[in-house]
C-alpha positions in Angstrom: 52.3 33.1 -66.1 51.7 35.1 -69.2 53.7 32.6 -71.3 51.4 29.8 -70.0 48.3 31.8 -71.1 49.8 32.5 -74.5 50.7 28.9 -75.0 47.2 27.8 -74.0 45.6 30.3 -76.3 47.6 28.8 -79.2 46.8 25.2 -78.2 43.1 25.8 -77.3 41.8 28.7 -79.4 38.9 30.6 -77.8 35.4 29.7 -79.0 32.7 32.4 -79.2 30.1 30.1 -77.5 32.3 29.2 -74.6 31.4 32.1 -72.3 27.7 31.3 -72.8 28.2 27.6 -71.9 30.2 28.4 -68.8 27.7 31.1 -67.7 24.8 28.7 -68.2 26.5 26.0 -66.1 27.2 28.5 -63.3 23.7 29.9 -63.2 22.2 26.4 -63.3 24.4 25.2 -60.5 23.5 28.2 -58.4 19.8 27.9 -59.0 19.9 24.1 -58.4 21.8 24.5 -55.1 19.3 27.2 -53.8 16.3 25.2 -55.0 17.6 22.1 -53.1 18.1 24.2 -50.0 14.6 25.6 -50.2 12.8 22.3 -50.8 14.9 19.9 -48.8 16.7 22.1 -46.2 20.3 21.7 -45.2 21.9 18.4 -46.0 22.3 16.1 -43.0 25.8 15.6 -41.9 27.2 18.6 -43.8 29.0 21.1 -41.6 27.3 24.6 -41.9 30.8 26.1 -42.5 31.3 23.9 -45.5 27.8 24.7 -46.8 28.5 28.4 -46.3 31.7 28.1 -48.3 30.0 26.3 -51.1 27.2 28.9 -51.3 29.7 31.7 -51.1 31.7 30.2 -54.0 28.5 29.8 -56.1 27.4 33.3 -55.2 30.7 34.8 -56.2 30.7 32.8 -59.5 27.2 34.0 -60.2 28.3 37.6 -59.5 31.2 37.2 -62.0 28.8 35.9 -64.6 26.5 39.0 -64.1 29.5 41.3 -64.2 30.7 39.7 -67.5 27.4 39.9 -69.3 26.3 43.3 -67.9 29.8 44.9 -67.4 32.8 45.9 -69.4 34.1 42.4 -70.1 31.4 41.8 -72.6 31.8 45.1 -74.3 35.6 44.5 -74.4 35.0 41.2 -76.1 32.7 42.8 -78.6 35.4 45.5 -79.2 38.0 42.8 -79.8 35.8 41.2 -82.4 35.2 44.6 -84.1 39.0 45.2 -84.2 39.5 41.7 -85.7 36.9 42.5 -88.4 38.4 45.9 -89.2 42.0 44.5 -89.3 40.9 41.8 -91.8 41.4 38.8 -89.5 37.7 38.2 -89.6 35.3 38.6 -92.5 32.3 40.9 -91.8 29.5 41.1 -94.3 26.7 43.5 -94.6 23.3 42.0 -94.9 23.4 42.6 -98.7 26.7 40.9 -99.1 25.6 37.9 -97.0 22.4 37.6 -99.2 24.4 37.9 -102.4 26.8 35.2 -101.1 24.0 32.9 -100.2 22.3 33.4 -103.6 25.5 32.7 -105.5 26.0 29.5 -103.5 22.6 28.1 -104.6 
């Protein structure tokens, strides 16, 4: 399984905005589902067991989003970015260097 993940990371490089987009979609879906239930009630013809599974899945995904942004996964991601910056794989500029770069480009 690790070889598959390694191959996918080469073919589809991670994007820094991807966790934000996925999190926004999960939060929006969870809020939309609960809003629909509050305003319109249970959908007609939908088995309560199926509805419970859908809500359980959304609740779990919402919990994972919270755990990512408030837990150790986010700090681990930030740590990885810091290590990349220190190792030279990523350029990190101080505000003074960034300003000098912008002024030289004008």
